C-alpha positions, 0 to 999 in steps of 0.5 A, spaced: 283 161 290 284 168 290 287 171 284 291 179 282 286 182 278 290 182 272 290 175 271 282 176 270 284 182 265 288 177 262 282 173 260 278 179 258 283 182 254 283 174 250 276 174 250 275 181 246 281 179 242 276 173 240 270 176 237 275 181 234 280 177 230 273 172 228 268 177 226 263 175 231 257 179 233 251 180 235 248 176 242 246 171 244 253 169 241 252 162 238 257 158 240 257 153 234 258 158 229 264 161 234 267 154 235 266 152 227 270 160 225 275 158 230 276 151 226 274 146 233 269 141 231 264 140 237 263 133 238 256 132 243 255 126 248 249 124 245 253 123 238 255 116 242 252 109 245 250 110 252 257 106 253 261 111 250 257 116 254 259 113 261 266 114 258 266 121 256 263 122 262 268 119 266 273 123 263 268 129 264 261 130 266 260 137 263 266 137 257 273 137 255 278 140 250 283 135 246 289 138 243 288 138 235 293 132 232 295 130 226 290 127 224 284 131 227 282 138 229 281 141 236 275 138 238 271 140 245 266 134 248 260 136 252 255 133 256 248 136 251 244 131 257 240 137 261 239 133 267 247 132 267 249 140 266 243 142 269 241 148 263 242 149 256 246 156 258 250 152 262 253 147 257 254 154 252 259 156 259 261 150 259 263 149 252 266 156 251 271 155 257 274 149 253 275 155 248 280 158 252 283 152 253 284 151 246 285 160 245 291 159 250 294 151 247 293 149 255 294 141 255 294 139 261 289 140 266 291 145 271 286 147 276 289 155 276 287 153 268 280 151 270 279 158 275 280 162 268 277 158 263 270 159 268 272 166 268 274 167 260 266 162 259 262 167 263 266 174 260 266 171 252 258 170 254 256 176 256 262 181 255 261 186 262 263 193 258 257 191 254 252 190 259 255 196 262 253 201 256 248 197 255 245 199 262 243 191 263 243 191 270 237 186 271 238 178 271 232 176 267 235 182 261 242 177 262 239 171 261 234 173 256 240 178 252 245 172 252 242 165 253 245 164 260 242 161 266 240 165 273 244 162 276 251 165 271 246 172 271 247 172 278 254 171 279 255 176 272 251 181 275 255 181 282 262 182 277 258 188 275 257 191 281 264 190 284 265 194 278 261 199 279 262 200 286 270 201 285 271 204 278 262 207 277 261 206 269 268 207 267 270 202 261 277 200 261 282 202 256 283 195 254 275 194 252 275 200 247 276 195 241 271 190 243 266 196 245 268 199 237 267 192 234 260 191 237 258 199 237 261 201 231 263 209 232 257 210 238 262 206 244 266 214 243 260 217 247 262 213 254 267 215 258 274 210 261 278 208 265 285 206 263 286 200 267 292 201 273 291 208 274 286 207 279 
């Protein structure tokens, strides 16, 4: 699906806002801690009987989000069976995919929301400006630093390379607060690019 770059910029801004608003620092981030800070209950499929797990898998083989009700907080159900989701890193991406649905208040499962949720999840796990300023351009280092799987690390590296080809090592203005959050005043030594000027 083709998207305007502004859609992805919006997801990057949203991820940055979540990091700052909930004071999330340090990598790899802990999905349980993040969800607890946000008031989201994380529910693994393994918490249920085999029969109920089959029903959960029918709903989604990876994960799904349930908005809050009068009786329950927002819920993220996630498949923690590595045979089904492939890896711990992929399971983490699935959880942060659902965090996007929570943050945006998504109630319907629309393909366009899922596409943006995928991008949000990857950006949230490994924010591109952080990788650029820390000079992390190696798949193995991305995997070990951010606890993602090799396939996701390859996708992240491709995004970084595409961005570097267009903007060199510049960081967008809207990413400054995120870098300041991670790096303190050290972020000021990096050059910036104001999105929309190029």
